[in-house]
C-alpha positions in Angstrom: 33.5 -17.5 -62.5 34.8 -14.1 -61.5 31.3 -13.4 -60.1 31.7 -16.2 -57.5 33.8 -15.8 -54.4 36.6 -18.4 -54.4 36.0 -19.0 -50.7 32.3 -19.6 -51.3 31.4 -23.1 -50.0 29.6 -25.1 -52.7 27.9 -28.5 -52.6 25.8 -30.7 -54.9 22.2 -29.4 -55.0 19.9 -31.1 -52.6 17.9 -32.6 -55.5 21.0 -34.2 -57.0 21.6 -37.9 -56.7 24.5 -40.2 -57.5 23.4 -43.2 -59.6 25.1 -45.9 -61.5 24.5 -46.4 -65.2 26.1 -48.4 -68.0 28.6 -46.3 -70.0 31.0 -47.1 -72.9 34.5 -46.6 -71.7 37.4 -47.6 -74.0 35.1 -49.9 -76.1 33.7 -51.6 -73.1 30.4 -51.2 -71.3 30.7 -50.8 -67.6 28.8 -49.3 -64.7 29.9 -45.8 -63.9 28.7 -43.3 -61.3 26.6 -40.4 -62.8 24.9 -37.3 -61.5 21.1 -37.3 -61.7 19.0 -34.2 -61.1 15.6 -32.9 -62.2 17.4 -30.2 -64.3 19.0 -32.9 -66.4 17.4 -34.8 -69.3 19.2 -37.9 -68.1 22.0 -38.8 -65.7 25.4 -37.4 -66.6 28.6 -39.4 -66.1 31.0 -37.5 -68.3 31.3 -33.8 -69.3 33.8 -32.7 -71.9 35.1 -36.2 -72.0 35.9 -36.1 -68.3 34.4 -38.5 -65.7 32.5 -36.4 -63.1 33.1 -39.0 -60.4 34.8 -39.6 -58.1 35.5 -35.8 -58.2 31.9 -34.6 -57.5 31.4 -37.2 -54.7 33.4 -34.9 -52.5 30.7 -32.2 -52.9 28.3 -34.1 -50.7 29.9 -31.8 -48.1 30.5 -28.1 -48.8 33.8 -27.3 -50.5 35.1 -23.8 -51.3 35.1 -23.0 -55.0 38.9 -22.6 -55.1 39.3 -26.1 -53.6 36.7 -27.5 -56.1 38.6 -26.0 -59.0 41.9 -27.3 -57.7 40.5 -30.8 -57.2 39.1 -30.9 -60.7 42.3 -29.4 -62.1 44.3 -32.3 -60.7 42.9 -34.5 -63.4 42.4 -32.0 -66.3 43.4 -28.6 -67.4 42.4 -25.6 -65.2 40.4 -24.1 -68.0 38.4 -27.3 -68.5 37.8 -27.6 -64.7 36.5 -24.0 -64.7 34.2 -24.7 -67.6 32.8 -27.8 -65.9 32.2 -25.9 -62.6 30.5 -23.0 -64.5 28.3 -25.5 -66.4 27.2 -27.2 -63.2 26.6 -23.9 -61.5 24.6 -22.4 -64.4 22.3 -25.5 -64.4 21.6 -25.3 -60.7 23.5 -28.6 -60.0 25.7 -26.8 -57.4 24.4 -24.6 -54.6 26.1 -22.2 -52.3 26.2 -22.8 -48.5 26.0 -19.9 -46.1 
């Protein structure tokens, strides 16, 4: 992510939607928030075995990249947080503001 400015404000792409879908969590099926977007084959609730929500819900409003990585890193390793942010950016699920 060296090519992105850490102060760059990011938000979920305008075509993204937060939906609920059934997911298996600890051998139980429950409704879980997921990210839906035309660039995805199907809604995505987990990435690298990490729940994307409630983390990504904060991206309805612009958030600097450094803050996004810190927020994701509160619940997972910093390297995994960075991989998830890169994956979202590369697929056009995040957009820069400004």
